[in-house]
N, C-alpha and C positions, 0 to 999 in steps of 0.2 A: 532455536530462535523463539522458544517459549510458544510454539504453535505445532498443532498436530498436521502431519502430512499423510495423505492417503494417496497411494500410487496405484494405477489400474494399467495393465498391458495386455495387448492381444498377442498371444504366442502359441506356439504348437503344442507346448506341454507345460504342465505345472513346475516341473524342474527348470525349464527354460525361463519361464515367467519369473520364478523366484530369483533366479541368477541376474536377470534385468533389473528386477526391484532392488537387489542389493546394490548394483551399480549405481541407481539412482540415489539411494540412501547415502552412501558413501560420497557422492558429489554434493549433496545437501549439507552434510556434515562438514565438508571441505570449506564451503562457502560461510557455514556459520563460524568456523575457526577464523575466517578472514574478517568478517564484517562485524562480529559481536563486540558490544562494548561492555558486555558482562564478563568477558574473558580477559583478564589482565595482561595476558601474553599476546593479545591480537593486535594486528597492526592499527586497527581502529582505536584501541585503548592507548597505543603509543601516540597517535595523533592528538587524542584529547589530553594526555597527560602532558604534552608539550606546548599546549595553547598558550600563546602570548610568549613563548620562549624561542622555539626554533622550528623550522620546517622539518618534516619527517619523510624520508624516502619510503615509498611503499611499492608493491607490486603494481605492474601496469594494470592488472585487471581491477584493483581497487581504485586505482587513480581514474580510470575510465568510468567507473560506476559512480565516482564522485562528480566526475566532469559533467556526465549525463544528469545527474540529480540537479547540479546548478542550472543547467539548461531548462529543466522542468520548472525550476524556481522562477527563472526569468519569464518563462512562458505563462505561468499562473501568477506573476506579478507578487510572489511571495506567499501565496495561499499554501504552497507546499515548500518546506524548508527543512533539510537535513540538519540544521543547527538548532532545531526544536528542542533537542536534547539538553540545551543549555538552560532551558525554561525552569524557573522555580515553581515548585508545586503548590499554589496557593489555593487551588480548587480541589475539593475531596468529593469523590462520588461513591463513597461507602456508607452513606447515610448519616455520618457525623456532622455535616455541615448545615448550620441554621441561619447563617447570614451572609450577605455578600462580603467578599474581601474588599478592602478600601482601594480606591482609585490608585493610590501611590503604590500599593503592594502589587496591583495588577500590572501597573506601568513598569515597575522595577522588575518584575517577574520575567520580562522578556528583554531586558537591557542588554544582554549578551547573545540573543539570537539575531541572525542576519547573515544570509548566504553571501552577501557582498563582502564580508570578512573572511571568507574561506579563500586563500590565495594559492593558487596552483602554479607550479613550475613544470611545464610540459617537457623540457630538455631532460630533466632530472627525475621525472615523476615524483616530485615531492609535495606534501601538502602542509600548509601552515594556517592555524586558526590565529587570526589577528588579535583577538581579545583574551586576556588571561582569564581563566575559568569557563571559556567557551567550550562546547562539545558538539560532536555530530554523532547521530544514530540513525540506524537504517529501518526503524519501525513502520515507516510509510512506503518502503520499497523493497525491502530485503526478501520479504517471502515471495513477492513476485519475481524477483531477480533469480531466486533459488529454483523456482518453478520453470523459469525460461532455461536455465542452464541444465537441469535434469532432463528436460524434454530434448534440448538439442543433443545431449550426449546419448539418449537411448534411440533417438534418430539415427545417429551417426554409427550405432551398433546395429542398425537393421531393423529395429522395432518399428513396425508399420502403423501401428495405432495405440493409442493410450491416452490417460488423463492423469495430470499431476494436480492434486487438490491441496493447497497450502491453506488450511482453514478458511476455506471461502475464496481463495485466489486460485481459480481453475485455469489450467493451460491444456488445450486438447490437440491432438493431431489424428489423422486417418477417421476411420469410421468403425462403429460397433462390428462385432463379428457376423451379425446379419445383415450387413451392408448399410444400416441406417445410420443417420447422423447421431452424434452425442447429444443430448438433450440437457438443458439446465432449467431448472425451476426458479421462478422469481416469486418469493414468498412474501407474504403480508407481514411487515414488521411487528405489528402488534400481536398477530396470533400465527405464530410461524408454522402451525399445522395447516394452515391455508395458502393454497398457491394462487397467485395471481394468474400465472401464464407459464407455459413451457416453450422454450425458444431452442431451436437447433444451433450448434455451434460446430464450425467446421475449420479446423486447423487455426483456431484462434483462441484468445484468452478472455475470460470473464471474471472481473473482480467486484465483489459486493462488500460495501463498508456499511455497517449498521451501527445505529446510535441509540438503540431501543434498550440497551441493558445497563448502560452506565450513564446516569444523568442525575441532576439536583434541580429541584423547583424552588425558586426563590421568587417572591413578589409576582406569583402566577406566571412566570416564564420558566419554560423547561430549558436548562442549559445541559448541553450533552458534552460528553468527554473528549471530543475532538476540539482542540483549542487553536484558535486563529494565532500563528506564530507571529503575526505582525502586531496585533493589539494585546494579547494575553486573555481575551475574552473567549469563552466557549462558544461554539457554533450553535446556532438556533434554527428552527424551520425545517429541518430535513431528518427524517427517520432512517432512510436508507438510500444508497446510492449505488447503482450497478454500472459498470463501465465494460464495454465490449471493444476490443481492439486486437492488434495482432500479436502483442506480447504483454505478459503479465505484470512486467516490471513498470511499464507506462500505465497500465490500467491501475496498478496499485497506487501510484502517485496521484493520479487524476481522481480516483475515488475518493481518496482523502481530501483533495482540493475542493470537490464540489460541495462538501459540507461547509467549508469556510466561505465559499463565494454565495450560497444560497441558491434557491430555484432558478430565479430569473436570470442572475448573472451567470450561473452555471450552465444553464441551457443554451444561452447564447455563446458562451465561450466553446462548448462542445460542438455545436452547430457550425462553427468556424474551422474545425479540425477535420482533416481528410482522414477517413477510415477509422474514426472514432464515433461510437454511439453511446447513449446512456438511457438508463430508467432510473427515475428519481421518485421516492415516496415522501410526500410533505408530512408536517406535523398533523395535519388533518386526514392523513392516511389516503390522500388523492394521489393518482399515479400520474406522472409527467414524463414524456418520452422526447427524445432528440428527433429530428425530422425524418430520419430513415428507418426508424424502427415501426414495424406494424405489430402492435401488441393486441392481440385478441384475448381479452379477459375472460376468465373463467367465473362461472357463478358459484 
């Protein structure tokens, strides 16, 4: 998935722990083969290769993941959209970009994006992308889904506690060997050596999306690499967003969505969702939290 996975489990011995970790790694590899758009043999690639041509019958697991992704797209009014993969890359975040793309180029870059054009047939579990050249990708949800699946499988095998860390997408269960909760650090996006706060996490997921490493500054505006799939313009105003909820798949998608929504709309949105909390760091390094988080900042 182009991401590092760190797996920690509480076990009776090193040998037992290694066996459990192998099980988790195999599960993550299995999911990668299913959802990767880089693998020409994956079902996801087959869906993309047949866009505008014909529906593709897929495994029920992939069908259900796409169905849930569309539900999140509706919930976020398109701020999250797995058809973002159809977007033309008119923005460059490697330092080579010196001027804004034209309005026409930006508008055209998202002409094939739109979850409304993903047509699902529940009876046959087939997926059809209605526009020729349209593509789906799981960059905003896949890591979280893999973390959820690995956690569920290890729990099924009797592992009482652990952490799956998919490059910042954390999913935890149980407690540390000393009986204490797992703790997650909320870091300062500008200085990652500095921690704002430590928060306990118990049988839940935490996903942080950061925009502080890939950006371009044009006309004194900082444009970051998360692009609004509805407009083609990069998000502005947020440096990092952390989501706390029951599963990493949802947290992954919502963390991306917050960047697109911005601070005020994002906070209002999260405050309406049951069982979801967030911490946002804005472009001025100010911390904002949803209503049920009590964040004790560290000096």
